[in-house]
C-alpha positions in Angstrom: 51.4 16.8 31.9 52.4 13.1 31.5 51.7 13.2 27.8 54.0 16.2 27.4 56.8 14.5 29.4 56.4 11.3 27.2 56.5 13.3 24.0 59.6 15.2 25.2 61.4 12.0 26.3 60.3 10.2 23.0 61.7 13.1 21.0 64.9 13.2 23.0 65.3 9.4 22.6 64.7 9.7 18.9 67.3 12.5 18.6 69.9 10.6 20.6 69.4 7.5 18.5 69.3 9.5 15.3 72.9 10.6 16.0 74.0 6.9 15.7 71.8 6.0 12.7 73.2 5.6 9.2 71.6 7.8 6.5 68.0 6.9 5.8 67.9 4.1 3.3 65.2 2.8 0.9 64.9 -0.3 3.1 63.2 1.6 5.9 60.6 3.1 3.6 60.1 -0.2 1.8 59.5 -2.0 5.2 57.1 0.8 6.2 55.2 0.2 2.9 54.0 -3.1 4.6 52.1 -0.8 7.0 50.2 0.9 4.2 47.1 -1.2 4.8 46.6 0.8 8.1 46.2 4.1 6.3 42.8 5.7 6.2 39.6 6.2 8.3 38.0 3.2 9.9 34.8 2.1 11.6 35.5 -0.6 14.0 33.7 -3.1 16.2 35.4 -4.1 19.4 34.5 -7.2 21.3 35.8 -7.8 24.8 36.1 -11.3 26.0 36.0 -13.1 29.4 38.9 -15.4 30.5 36.6 -18.2 29.4 36.3 -16.8 25.8 32.8 -15.4 26.0 32.0 -12.0 24.6 31.2 -9.7 27.6 30.9 -6.3 25.8 30.8 -4.9 22.3 31.3 -1.3 21.3 31.5 0.7 18.0 34.4 3.1 17.5 36.4 5.0 14.9 40.1 5.2 14.1 42.1 7.4 11.8 45.6 6.4 10.5 48.0 8.7 8.8 51.6 8.7 7.8 53.9 11.1 9.5 57.6 12.1 9.1 57.5 11.4 5.4 56.3 7.9 5.8 58.7 6.9 8.6 55.9 6.5 11.2 52.2 5.7 11.2 50.1 7.6 13.7 46.8 6.0 14.8 44.2 8.0 16.7 41.3 6.0 18.3 38.1 7.8 19.1 35.5 6.9 21.8 32.5 8.5 23.4 33.3 10.5 26.5 30.4 12.3 28.1 28.3 12.0 25.0 31.0 13.4 22.6 33.5 11.6 20.3 37.0 12.3 21.6 40.5 11.0 20.9 41.1 8.3 23.6 44.2 6.3 22.5 47.3 7.5 20.5 49.4 4.8 18.8 52.5 5.0 16.7 53.9 2.1 14.6 57.3 2.3 12.8 60.1 0.2 11.4 63.4 0.4 13.4 66.3 -0.6 11.0 68.7 -1.0 13.9 66.5 -3.6 15.5 65.2 -5.0 12.2 61.6 -5.0 13.3 58.5 -2.9 13.8 57.9 -1.0 17.0 54.4 -0.1 18.4 54.0 2.6 21.1 50.6 3.1 22.6 49.3 5.7 25.0 45.8 5.8 26.4 44.2 8.5 28.4 44.3 6.3 31.5 48.0 7.3 31.5 49.0 3.8 30.5 52.0 3.3 28.1 52.8 0.2 26.2 55.7 -0.8 24.0 55.7 -3.8 21.7 57.9 -5.0 18.8 57.8 -7.7 16.2 57.4 -8.4 12.5 55.1 -9.9 9.8 54.9 -13.7 9.9 54.7 -16.0 6.8 50.9 -15.7 6.8 51.1 -11.9 6.4 50.1 -11.2 10.0 51.8 -8.5 12.0 52.6 -9.7 15.5 53.9 -7.3 18.1 54.8 -8.4 21.6 55.8 -6.8 24.9 59.2 -7.8 26.4 58.4 -7.2 30.0 55.4 -8.5 31.9 52.9 -6.0 33.4 50.3 -6.2 36.1 46.9 -5.1 34.9 44.4 -3.5 37.3 41.9 -6.4 37.3 44.5 -9.3 37.2 44.6 -10.1 40.9 48.3 -9.2 40.9 49.3 -11.7 38.2 51.9 -10.6 35.7 51.1 -10.9 32.0 52.7 -10.4 28.7 50.6 -8.9 25.9 50.5 -9.7 22.2 48.9 -7.6 19.5 48.2 -9.2 16.1 46.9 -7.6 12.9 45.5 -10.3 10.6 43.0 -11.0 7.7 44.5 -7.9 6.1 43.1 -6.5 2.9 42.8 -3.1 1.3 39.4 -2.4 2.8 39.5 -4.3 6.1 41.6 -6.0 8.7 41.2 -7.5 12.2 43.2 -6.9 15.3 43.3 -9.0 18.5 44.9 -8.4 21.8 45.9 -11.5 23.8 47.8 -12.1 27.0 49.6 -14.9 28.6 50.3 -15.5 32.3 52.4 -18.6 31.8 55.2 -17.4 29.6 53.4 -18.0 26.3 52.2 -21.6 26.7 48.6 -20.4 26.5 47.2 -17.1 25.2 43.9 -15.6 26.4 41.9 -13.5 24.0 41.1 -10.1 25.5 39.7 -8.1 22.6 39.0 -8.6 18.9 38.6 -5.6 16.7 37.2 -5.6 13.1 38.2 -2.6 11.0 36.3 -1.5 7.9 37.6 1.3 5.8 35.4 4.4 5.3 37.9 6.5 3.3 
């Protein structure tokens, strides 16, 4: 039910904003070309880290990334094992917003958690997407944190992704997960 509500609200938000947008320009599609490295099917290894930087768990997973809406958005589906079967567990959309002049990242997981990040590529070719508002994670002891998602070491056949968080406004970042993606097709 929550997913349906989110999709309806997202569609309505997009429709309302579309009323104020100029006609689609090449710039939007050209910016989205920077996301082309994401496209395809991927095997990935996910490493989870303790606050002290030690690997505490590793899992293997799969992801599938496709263009949608004529290249205006990239849709990412992550698959995990639930009760012995591979199932879609996280939905993720990444797109360029010309009005804001940056990329947006919307993620929904089956734990009914939604995240919104935005950002751009840096001079090293890494895509860095950050949250604006702090959140309180379930195991945080009530501490607020801001999360950052970085795509790096990008090539045609692989890339890496790390999730980090800060509890001190960005002075220090704590690695939460590191994901290594290898393209299958």
